Backbone as a ProteinNet text record, in pm:
[ID]
protein_1_A
[PRIMARY]
MPQPTYAQLADLPAYAEQPVPTAFEDMNGYLNVRHYLGIGSEGLDESLVDLGIPTNWPLSAGRACLSAEHHVSYLHELKTGDMMSVRVRLLGRSERAAHALVYILDDTNERLACVFEEIFLHVVVAIRKTEPWPEEIATRMDERVVQHAALPWPAETSGCLALR
[TERTIARY]
171.8	255.3	152.4	254.2	193.7	132.8	70.2	-37.5	-34.3	-75.3	-67.3	-175.2	-162.8	-215.6	-380.6	-478.3	-565.5	-511.3	-438.4	-437.8	-337.8	-310.2	-137.4	-242.7	-377.7	-461	-548.6	-572.7	-673.9	-612.4	-539.3	-445.6	-438.7	-480	-517.3	-672.8	-709	-859	-933.4	-1012.1	-1125.2	-1234.6	-1285.4	-1343	-1478.4	-1570.9	-1668	-1754.4	-1727.8	-1769.8	-1938.8	-1953.1	-2089.7	-2129.2	-2215.1	-2205.6	-2275.9	-2241.5	-2285.4	-2406.9	-2451.8	-2611.2	-2674.5	-2777.5	-2861.2	-2856.8	-2852.8	-2869	-2748.3	-2626.5	-2509.2	-2489.2	-2566.3	-2577.1	-2550.9	-2450.5	-2510.4	-2628.6	-2573.1	-2666.7	-2630.8	-2467.5	-2454.9	-2442.2	-2497.9	-2544.2	-2407	-2300.2	-2179.5	-2202.9	-2116.3	-2079.9	-2105.2	-2124.1	-2096.4	-1981.6	-1913.9	-1761.4	-1760.6	-1850.1	-1831.3	-1891.8	-1903.4	-1953.4	-1812.4	-1735.3	-1558.4	-1532.7	-1505.9	-1439.6	-1491.1	-1615.7	-1755	-1697.5	-1737.8	-1702.2	-1526.9	-1479.9	-1317.2	-1326.2	-1342.9	-1357.1	-1416.6	-1526	-1552.7	-1509	-1452.7	-1354.1	-1174.3	-1182.5	-1060.7	-1102.1	-1186.7	-1293.8	-1232.5	-1332.4	-1368.4	-1192.4	-1117.6	-975.4	-871.3	-952.9	-874.1	-944.5	-1086.9	-1152.9	-1033.9	-975.1	-866	-757.4	-736.9	-649.6	-673	-807.5	-799	-878.2	-946.8	-1035.2	-1167.4	-1267.6	-1386	-1480.3	-1601.1	-1670.6	-1725.4	-1788.4	-1840.4	-1750.1	-1584.1	-1489.2	-1566.9	-1620.8	-1635.8	-1780.6	-1861.4	-1902.2	-1896.7	-1810.2	-1770	-1643.5	-1615.2	-1463.4	-1456	-1542.3	-1506.6	-1379.1	-1371.4	-1219.2	-1285.9	-1159.6	-1250.1	-1120.3	-1113.7	-1028.2	-1075.3	-1008.3	-1057.7	-940.6	-1006.4	-947.3	-897.2	-779	-729.9	-647.8	-610.8	-571.8	-629.2	-629.7	-630.6	-612.1	-528.1	-508.9	-570.4	-678.7	-750.3	-727.2	-701.9	-689.1	-812.7	-872.7	-954.8	-880.5	-919.4	-875.8	-959.5	-1062.6	-1140.4	-1270.2	-1430.8	-1543.6	-1600	-1668.7	-1757.4	-1930.3	-1967.9	-2060	-2172.8	-2327.1	-2432.9	-2453.1	-2436	-2448.5	-2299.7	-2190.1	-2069.6	-2027	-1989.4	-1944	-1765	-1827.8	-1673.2	-1607.8	-1501.4	-1414.7	-1301.8	-1272.4	-1158.4	-1059.1	-917.6	-822	-772.2	-706.7	-591.2	-462.2	-343.6	-226.3	-182.9	-155.7	-76.1	34.6	41.5	223	306.8	228.3	268.3	205.8	274.4	234.2	286.7	262.8	302.8	228.7	296.4	255.8	84.2	20.4	-133.3	-167.5	-89.7	-201.5	-147.2	-181.8	-125.4	-135.4	-95.8	-84.5	-86.4	-212.2	-252.3	-282.9	-291.3	-317.9	-450.7	-559.8	-692.3	-732.9	-761	-748.8	-904.5	-981.1	-1117	-1106.3	-1162.3	-1165.3	-1296.3	-1241	-1384.9	-1345.3	-1434.6	-1450.1	-1501.5	-1613.7	-1665	-1569.1	-1499	-1389.8	-1260.9	-1230.2	-1069.6	-990.7	-1042.6	-935.8	-950.7	-820.2	-833.8	-902.7	-1025.4	-1074.4	-1056.2	-1003.9	-993.9	-855.2	-782.6	-714.5	-693.2	-670.7	-661.9	-546.3	-479.6	-416.8	-448.9	-405.1	-518.2	-425.5	-429.3	-368.9	-482.9	-524.4	-604	-535.6	-590.1	-603.2	-645.1	-549.4	-638	-721	-831.4	-877.9	-958.3	-969.7	-1078	-1188.6	-1311.6	-1425.6	-1470.7	-1519.9	-1552.5	-1431.9	-1323.9	-1226.4	-1194	-1231.1	-1199.3	-1022.5	-948.3	-782.9	-758.2	-638.7	-576.2	-489	-440.9	-394.3	-297.7	-229	-123.8	-221.5	-183.2	-242.1	-232.8	-372.2	-323.6	-224	-144.6	-52.6	-43.9	-148.9	-177.6	-224.9	-317.6	-291.2	-200.9	-110.8	18.6	133.5	94	176.1	131.3	-19.9	-63.2	-91.3	-59.8	-75.3	70.5	221.6	323.2	357.5	306.4	291.3	239.3	124.4	72.4	165.3	205.5	309.8	449.4	475	632.2	539.3	413.7	369.9	341.7	286.8	245.6	386	471.7	615.1	667.5	672.5	688.7	636.5	526.3	463.2	548.1	496.1	613.1	591.1	517.6	454.6	536.3	538.5	585.7	443.9	489.4	379.1	359.8	291.1	306.3	205.3	266.3	210.9	258.8	156.8	113.5	254.3	313.4	407.2	424	236	201.2	190.4	157.2	135.3	243.4	231	332.1	328.2	319.4	308.5	363.6	358	406.8	450.3
-503.5	-470.1	-324.3	-233	-112.9	-92.7	-26.6	-49.3	57.4	110	246.4	310.1	440.5	558.4	537.2	656.4	639.4	752.9	840.3	908.6	859.7	756	677.7	588.3	522.3	410.8	481.7	621.1	664.6	737.5	740.7	744.4	654.2	542.8	418.1	415.3	381.7	381.3	306	346.8	330.2	170.6	84.3	1.4	-23.1	-100.4	-125.9	-1.5	115	235.2	196.3	228.2	162	221.1	272.6	291.1	106.3	112.7	11.2	1.3	-117.9	-115.1	-206.9	-169.1	-218.3	-362	-436.2	-571.1	-664.8	-535.9	-635.6	-565.9	-530.7	-509.8	-594.8	-581.3	-716.9	-640.8	-697.9	-677.7	-540.8	-490.2	-347.3	-259.6	-232.7	-174.2	-158.2	-241.7	-230.6	-346.6	-258.2	-428.1	-539.5	-633.5	-776.6	-827	-923	-952.1	-1066.6	-1119.6	-1201	-1139.1	-1024.2	-934	-834.2	-843.6	-801.3	-852.2	-989	-1066.6	-1010	-1031.1	-1013.2	-902.9	-816.6	-662.3	-664.1	-678.1	-704.5	-714.8	-885.3	-975.4	-879	-834.6	-737.1	-621.4	-604.1	-476.5	-533.6	-636.1	-701.8	-784.8	-796.8	-854.1	-750.9	-612.3	-502.7	-426.9	-462.1	-411.4	-504	-632	-701.2	-669.7	-621.9	-592.3	-499.9	-395.7	-332.8	-439.9	-558.8	-631.2	-716.3	-745.5	-835.8	-944.2	-951.1	-1047.7	-958.6	-978	-954.4	-1010	-927.1	-981.3	-1075.4	-1119.3	-1224.6	-1356.5	-1363.9	-1434.3	-1559.4	-1639.5	-1803.6	-1806.8	-1699.8	-1729	-1686.4	-1578	-1555.2	-1638.6	-1694.1	-1750.5	-1863.6	-1914.7	-2089.8	-2029	-1914.8	-1902	-1825.4	-1841.8	-1751.4	-1752.7	-1640.2	-1643.6	-1717.5	-1795.2	-1863.8	-1843.9	-1809.8	-1761.1	-1895.4	-1887.3	-2073.6	-2006.4	-1847.1	-1838.9	-1728.7	-1655.4	-1514.8	-1468.6	-1379.8	-1342.4	-1217.7	-1214.6	-1098.6	-1007.8	-891.4	-808.1	-709.1	-694.2	-598.6	-493.7	-349.9	-281.7	-141.9	-133.5	-36.8	-73.8	-52.7	-103	-20.4	-28.3	-2.6	0.9	148.2	137	151.1	108.9	122.8	244.3	267.9	387.6	404.7	409.1	450	405.1	538.9	512.2	416.7	337.9	226.8	242	207.7	148.8	23.7	-15	-98.9	-45.3	-103.7	-36.6	-188.5	-217.1	-334.9	-274.5	-385.6	-379.8	-525.5	-508.6	-627.9	-648.4	-749	-803	-874.4	-957.2	-1093.3	-1150.5	-1235.3	-1365.1	-1434.6	-1577.4	-1687.4	-1725.9	-1811.1	-1932.1	-1885.3	-1953.5	-2000.8	-1906.1	-1825.7	-1765.8	-1574.3	-1495.2	-1430.7	-1366.3	-1270.5	-1253	-1122.7	-1071.3	-914.6	-891.7	-774.6	-669.8	-610.1	-643.9	-583.5	-482.2	-362.8	-256.6	-202.2	-224.8	-177.3	-24.6	80.1	196.5	228.7	301.9	362.6	520.2	517.4	660.9	775	773.5	846.1	886.2	807	882.3	847.1	825.1	833.1	722.7	655.3	510.2	403.7	300.1	177.7	122.4	19.5	-35	-202.9	-228.1	-392.1	-425.7	-509.6	-580.9	-691.1	-735.3	-910.8	-927.3	-1022.4	-1058.4	-1189.3	-1193.4	-1304	-1367.6	-1478	-1557.7	-1587.1	-1575.5	-1626.7	-1726.8	-1800.9	-1871.1	-1868.9	-1872.7	-1899.1	-2040.2	-2044.2	-2153	-2233.2	-2314.1	-2313.8	-2414.3	-2327	-2377.8	-2489.9	-2543.9	-2659.5	-2783.7	-2808	-2888.7	-2883.3	-2735.1	-2710	-2738.5	-2688.1	-2716.5	-2579.8	-2544.6	-2443.3	-2457	-2315.2	-2326	-2181.3	-2175.8	-2048.2	-1926.2	-1806.6	-1688.3	-1659.7	-1616.8	-1617	-1508.2	-1523.4	-1421.7	-1270.8	-1211.7	-1086	-1067.6	-1105.4	-1120.9	-1087.3	-1195.3	-1245.1	-1119.5	-1050.8	-905.4	-854.3	-744.1	-688.5	-691.4	-775.5	-841.2	-772	-846.2	-823.1	-675.6	-536.2	-440	-404.8	-402.5	-345.8	-401	-551.8	-547.3	-423.5	-436.3	-324.5	-190.8	-152.5	-26.5	18.8	-124	-96.6	-104.2	-179.8	-228.2	-49	59.1	164.8	260.4	222.8	277.9	359.8	455.8	525.4	449.3	360	296.6	131	91.9	-89.7	-180.9	-264.8	-378.4	-451.4	-424.5	-501.7	-652.7	-765.3	-892.6	-934.7	-1067.1	-1124.7	-1211.8	-1269.1	-1349.5	-1492.8	-1503.2	-1695.4	-1665.2	-1583.7	-1625.2	-1634.6	-1707.1	-1645.5	-1751.2	-1696.5	-1786.1	-1869.9	-2034.8	-2104.7	-2156.2
2975.2	2817.8	2817	2804	2722.2	2593.7	2586	2409.3	2376.3	2277.8	2191.3	2233.1	2252.6	2338.8	2199	2233.6	2158.6	2024.5	2062.1	1939.1	1886.8	1880.8	1781	1726.5	1772.2	1720.5	1611.1	1667.6	1575.7	1491.9	1434.9	1320.6	1192.4	1256.6	1157.4	1109.3	1004.3	918	1041.6	1036.5	1142.9	1077.4	1150.2	1109.8	1169.9	1133.3	1243.5	1309.6	1255	1394.6	1402	1528.1	1570.8	1687.3	1755	1884.6	1938.8	2122.2	2153.9	2186.6	2088.4	2098.6	2207	2258.3	2389.3	2396.2	2245.8	2262.9	2311.2	2325.5	2283.6	2477.5	2581.8	2701.7	2814	2856.3	2999.6	3104.3	3265.7	3306.8	3406.6	3371.3	3423.5	3339.6	3193.5	3093.3	3049.2	3024.3	2926.6	2854.8	2751.6	2652.4	2716	2708	2739.3	2658.5	2779.3	2686.6	2589.6	2572.7	2476.2	2298	2321.1	2219.7	2153.4	2234.3	2223.8	2084.9	2131.6	1972.2	1828.9	1855.2	1730.3	1675.3	1760.2	1689.9	1646	1664.4	1645.2	1563	1513.7	1395.4	1307.2	1314.4	1188.1	1176.5	1251.9	1191	1109.7	1160.2	1074.2	942.7	968.9	800.3	696.8	784.1	694.2	659.8	724.7	673.7	559	561.4	459.5	335.2	284.9	213.6	100.4	129.5	29.6	30.6	81.3	54.8	-52.6	-125.2	-228.8	-98.1	-29.8	57	49	-41.3	35.3	139.2	213.2	298	259	98.6	73.7	33.6	46.7	-47.2	-24.5	87.7	64.5	-17.3	-62.3	-164.9	-289.9	-277	-468	-482.5	-384.2	-439.2	-402.6	-242.1	-209.5	-61.9	-45.9	39.8	185.4	272.6	393.4	480.8	544.3	644.5	774	809.3	943.3	1120.5	1210.6	1321.2	1368.7	1388.2	1470	1597.8	1617.4	1797.6	1874.8	1962.9	1968.6	2143.6	2174.6	2302.3	2299.4	2402.1	2434.8	2561.2	2563.8	2692.8	2695.5	2814.4	2831.7	2927.7	2853.1	2935.9	3001.4	2917	2979.6	2966.9	3000.6	2962.5	2854.3	2781	2716.8	2717.8	2758.6	2793.9	2679.4	2718.7	2612.3	2578.8	2448.3	2348.2	2326.2	2438.2	2372.3	2238.5	2158.8	2011.2	2017.4	1911.9	1938.4	1801.4	1759.2	1633.1	1643.6	1577.6	1556.1	1477.2	1496.6	1450.2	1414.7	1313.6	1265.5	1245.7	1297.7	1242.1	1266.4	1101.6	997.2	1089.8	1123.4	1211.8	1098.3	1061.2	989.1	845.1	744.6	721.9	678.8	664.3	618.7	577.4	440	334.9	384.2	449	481.6	596	661	741.9	822	906.2	929.1	1071.6	1098.1	1267.6	1243.3	1324.1	1305.8	1485.7	1508.1	1626.4	1617	1676.9	1636.4	1757.4	1736.2	1897.8	1878.6	1968.7	2013	2053.9	2006.9	2032.2	2116.6	2245.1	2315.2	2225.6	2133.4	2062.9	2167.6	2262.4	2324.2	2471	2488.1	2617.4	2573.1	2420.1	2403.7	2429.6	2456.5	2505.3	2441.8	2465.1	2467.9	2524.2	2460.8	2552.2	2505	2423.6	2446.2	2291.8	2334.8	2183.8	2193.8	2075.2	2078.3	1939.9	1978.2	1929.2	1853.5	1695.7	1623.4	1523.5	1515.9	1361	1339.8	1189.7	1102.4	952.5	937.5	848.1	670.1	569.2	463.6	420.4	396.9	388.7	294.9	211.5	114.3	175.9	163.5	200.4	188.9	29.6	9.8	136.8	92.7	156.6	320.2	374.9	474.8	567.3	449.3	480.5	416.6	467.4	434.6	326.6	257.3	145.2	136.4	37.8	34.5	-8.3	27.3	16.5	-150.5	-197.1	-379.6	-355.8	-477.4	-509	-484.9	-527	-528.4	-407.9	-328.9	-165.3	-108.6	-107.4	-32.8	-67	-207.1	-224.9	-139.1	-122.9	-61.8	101.8	110.3	309.2	311.2	299.4	256.4	245.4	148.2	164.8	258.3	339.6	462.8	613.9	585.9	716.6	720	561.2	555.7	667	576.6	607.7	762.3	820.4	1005.4	1046.5	1033.1	1078.2	1085.7	1018.2	1049.2	1122.8	1157.6	1233.9	1377.3	1461.3	1498.4	1664.4	1719.8	1813.5	1796.6	1876.5	1876	1882.9	1856.9	1834.8	1963.5	2044.2	2111.9	2129.5	2174.9	2130.1	2283.6	2291.7	2404.1	2426.9	2304.6	2287.8	2319.7	2319	2277.3	2162	2066.7	1929.4	1849.6	1740.1	1629.8	1512.9	1366	1255	1243.8	1197.9	1169.5	1021.3
[MASK]
++++++++++++++++++++++++++++++++++++++++++++++++++++++++++++++++++++++++++++++++++++++++++++++++++++++++++++++++++++++++++++++++++++++++++++++++++++++++++++++++++++

């Protein structure tokens, strides 16, 4: 599936900006596949802060965003020391879930390295059950969805994930 260009993605706010650390290196000197999801998730978490979901939400409010589904596509390798960053496009939300595209950029070589699509849930930590998004967060999410829907490039999804 065609993906947005580096230039298109670079216009979105950057999250989780960092060089690929040596500790994340595989035997070939590249970012080990197991770390892409963690880095992307870190960026997604950072992107939710201005929607009213702080990174310490489980401790501060007893609520969390938990991943329910992913679809990952690896497009280019990231080499140890390459600068990388994450961009997020929020696609939609339902009463208890949200749908996003998470892009991991290779800022050194100005290209898209990885994209994953995610469904994440609003969960009350103590009971490990989903609940409706708090009203103020739902409103901000809806605003972000409208803003991202207006981007001048299509949101290419896997077709295998959907809000319920």
